[in-house]
KOLMILO-861535 format. One record per residue (C-alpha): residue number from 1; residue in one letter; x negated, y negated, z. Coordinates in steps of 0.05 Angstrom, whole numbers, plus 5000, padded with zeros to 4 digits. Last residue first. Example, Ala and Ser with C-alpha at 12.3 -4.5 7.8 and 13.67 -1.06 7.14 Angstrom:
// residues 2
<i: 2	aa: S	u: 4727	v: 5021	w: 5143> $
<i: 1	aa: A	u: 4754	v: 5090	w: 5156> $
// end
This chain:
// residues 108
<i: 108	aa: V	u: 4911	v: 4891	w: 5223> $
<i: 107	aa: E	u: 4838	v: 4876	w: 5239> $
<i: 106	aa: G	u: 4831	v: 4922	w: 5299> $
<i: 105	aa: C	u: 4847	v: 4983	w: 5258> $
<i: 104	aa: Y	u: 4788	v: 4975	w: 5211> $
<i: 103	aa: I	u: 4799	v: 4961	w: 5138> $
<i: 102	aa: Q	u: 4789	v: 5006	w: 5078> $
<i: 101	aa: F	u: 4798	v: 5006	w: 5003> $
<i: 100	aa: L	u: 4774	v: 5072	w: 4973> $
<i: 99	aa: T	u: 4761	v: 5069	w: 4899> $
<i: 98	aa: G	u: 4775	v: 5122	w: 4848> $
<i: 97	aa: K	u: 4750	v: 5182	w: 4810> $
<i: 96	aa: V	u: 4786	v: 5229	w: 4857> $
<i: 95	aa: E	u: 4726	v: 5269	w: 4880> $
<i: 94	aa: E	u: 4678	v: 5212	w: 4862> $
<i: 93	aa: V	u: 4704	v: 5166	w: 4916> $
<i: 92	aa: Q	u: 4674	v: 5097	w: 4905> $
<i: 91	aa: K	u: 4671	v: 5051	w: 4964> $
<i: 90	aa: T	u: 4709	v: 4989	w: 4984> $
<i: 89	aa: T	u: 4710	v: 4944	w: 5044> $
<i: 88	aa: Y	u: 4766	v: 4901	w: 5071> $
<i: 87	aa: D	u: 4780	v: 4834	w: 5102> $
<i: 86	aa: L	u: 4855	v: 4822	w: 5110> $
<i: 85	aa: N	u: 4889	v: 4757	w: 5090> $
<i: 84	aa: Q	u: 4955	v: 4794	w: 5075> $
<i: 83	aa: E	u: 4956	v: 4765	w: 5005> $
<i: 82	aa: E	u: 4883	v: 4784	w: 4994> $
<i: 81	aa: F	u: 4890	v: 4854	w: 5021> $
<i: 80	aa: F	u: 4953	v: 4869	w: 4980> $
<i: 79	aa: Q	u: 4925	v: 4836	w: 4917> $
<i: 78	aa: K	u: 4864	v: 4880	w: 4919> $
<i: 77	aa: C	u: 4906	v: 4942	w: 4926> $
<i: 76	aa: A	u: 4952	v: 4922	w: 4870> $
<i: 75	aa: L	u: 4892	v: 4908	w: 4825> $
<i: 74	aa: E	u: 4867	v: 4979	w: 4837> $
<i: 73	aa: V	u: 4928	v: 5009	w: 4805> $
<i: 72	aa: F	u: 4938	v: 5082	w: 4826> $
<i: 71	aa: E	u: 4960	v: 5068	w: 4897> $
<i: 70	aa: V	u: 4956	v: 5107	w: 4962> $
<i: 69	aa: G	u: 4975	v: 5075	w: 5028> $
<i: 68	aa: V	u: 4952	v: 5100	w: 5095> $
<i: 67	aa: V	u: 4984	v: 5069	w: 5157> $
<i: 66	aa: T	u: 4966	v: 5080	w: 5230> $
<i: 65	aa: H	u: 5023	v: 5053	w: 5272> $
<i: 64	aa: G	u: 5022	v: 4997	w: 5323> $
<i: 63	aa: Q	u: 5082	v: 4956	w: 5300> $
<i: 62	aa: D	u: 5033	v: 4910	w: 5264> $
<i: 61	aa: A	u: 5012	v: 4971	w: 5223> $
<i: 60	aa: L	u: 5084	v: 4982	w: 5202> $
<i: 59	aa: W	u: 5090	v: 4908	w: 5182> $
<i: 58	aa: K	u: 5024	v: 4912	w: 5144> $
<i: 57	aa: L	u: 5046	v: 4971	w: 5102> $
<i: 56	aa: D	u: 5117	v: 4944	w: 5093> $
<i: 55	aa: V	u: 5087	v: 4885	w: 5056> $
<i: 54	aa: A	u: 5084	v: 4931	w: 4996> $
<i: 53	aa: K	u: 5023	v: 4917	w: 4952> $
<i: 52	aa: G	u: 5033	v: 4978	w: 4908> $
<i: 51	aa: C	u: 5051	v: 5035	w: 4955> $
<i: 50	aa: L	u: 5050	v: 5093	w: 4906> $
<i: 49	aa: P	u: 5047	v: 5140	w: 4965> $
<i: 48	aa: V	u: 5059	v: 5114	w: 5036> $
<i: 47	aa: F	u: 5030	v: 5159	w: 5091> $
<i: 46	aa: I	u: 5047	v: 5141	w: 5163> $
<i: 45	aa: K	u: 5008	v: 5164	w: 5224> $
<i: 44	aa: I	u: 5050	v: 5148	w: 5285> $
<i: 43	aa: N	u: 5020	v: 5102	w: 5338> $
<i: 42	aa: N	u: 5080	v: 5112	w: 5384> $
<i: 41	aa: G	u: 5136	v: 5161	w: 5375> $
<i: 40	aa: G	u: 5211	v: 5150	w: 5384> $
<i: 39	aa: A	u: 5229	v: 5193	w: 5324> $
<i: 38	aa: I	u: 5185	v: 5151	w: 5278> $
<i: 37	aa: F	u: 5237	v: 5148	w: 5223> $
<i: 36	aa: K	u: 5296	v: 5146	w: 5272> $
<i: 35	aa: D	u: 5265	v: 5087	w: 5309> $
<i: 34	aa: L	u: 5248	v: 5053	w: 5243> $
<i: 33	aa: Y	u: 5320	v: 5057	w: 5218> $
<i: 32	aa: K	u: 5338	v: 4983	w: 5215> $
<i: 31	aa: E	u: 5267	v: 4960	w: 5200> $
<i: 30	aa: L	u: 5259	v: 5008	w: 5143> $
<i: 29	aa: M	u: 5329	v: 4993	w: 5118> $
<i: 28	aa: P	u: 5312	v: 4919	w: 5113> $
<i: 27	aa: H	u: 5252	v: 4933	w: 5068> $
<i: 26	aa: K	u: 5196	v: 4886	w: 5087> $
<i: 25	aa: E	u: 5196	v: 4820	w: 5049> $
<i: 24	aa: T	u: 5160	v: 4801	w: 4984> $
<i: 23	aa: K	u: 5191	v: 4858	w: 4945> $
<i: 22	aa: H	u: 5156	v: 4889	w: 4885> $
<i: 21	aa: F	u: 5202	v: 4922	w: 4833> $
<i: 20	aa: G	u: 5198	v: 4861	w: 4789> $
<i: 19	aa: I	u: 5125	v: 4876	w: 4778> $
<i: 18	aa: D	u: 5109	v: 4845	w: 4711> $
<i: 17	aa: G	u: 5051	v: 4804	w: 4738> $
<i: 16	aa: E	u: 5014	v: 4813	w: 4672> $
<i: 15	aa: E	u: 4956	v: 4851	w: 4703> $
<i: 14	aa: W	u: 5005	v: 4892	w: 4745> $
<i: 13	aa: S	u: 5047	v: 4912	w: 4685> $
<i: 12	aa: K	u: 4985	v: 4926	w: 4644> $
<i: 11	aa: V	u: 4959	v: 4974	w: 4697> $
<i: 10	aa: W	u: 5026	v: 5010	w: 4697> $
<i: 9	aa: S	u: 5027	v: 5015	w: 4621> $
<i: 8	aa: A	u: 4955	v: 5041	w: 4619> $
<i: 7	aa: K	u: 4975	v: 5097	w: 4667> $
<i: 6	aa: E	u: 5034	v: 5115	w: 4623> $
<i: 5	aa: N	u: 4992	v: 5114	w: 4560> $
<i: 4	aa: D	u: 4939	v: 5159	w: 4593> $
<i: 3	aa: D	u: 4994	v: 5207	w: 4618> $
<i: 2	aa: T	u: 5024	v: 5210	w: 4549> $
<i: 1	aa: M	u: 5089	v: 5176	w: 4531> $
// end
């Protein structure tokens, strides 16, 4: 499968709702081991690649951390913000040929 075909396959999966890998609850191991993960720190900056619409993002932010998620499929990002009832802004980022979805810390 070429890169373009693989990308198209991921987009199609999201468009068709074929996302059996998505979990509607935070990952139990994340909650269980959060203290070890953040090493006792506060307001840790956490990067989550290929995040989809993982509810873990909001849960981590609700714990007081700064969370940055990166996702290839724009629909996943839109669904995350809509399902979490978060207002967001978007802007094109030419350097990566993509869209930046952004909220302000006080809204999470």
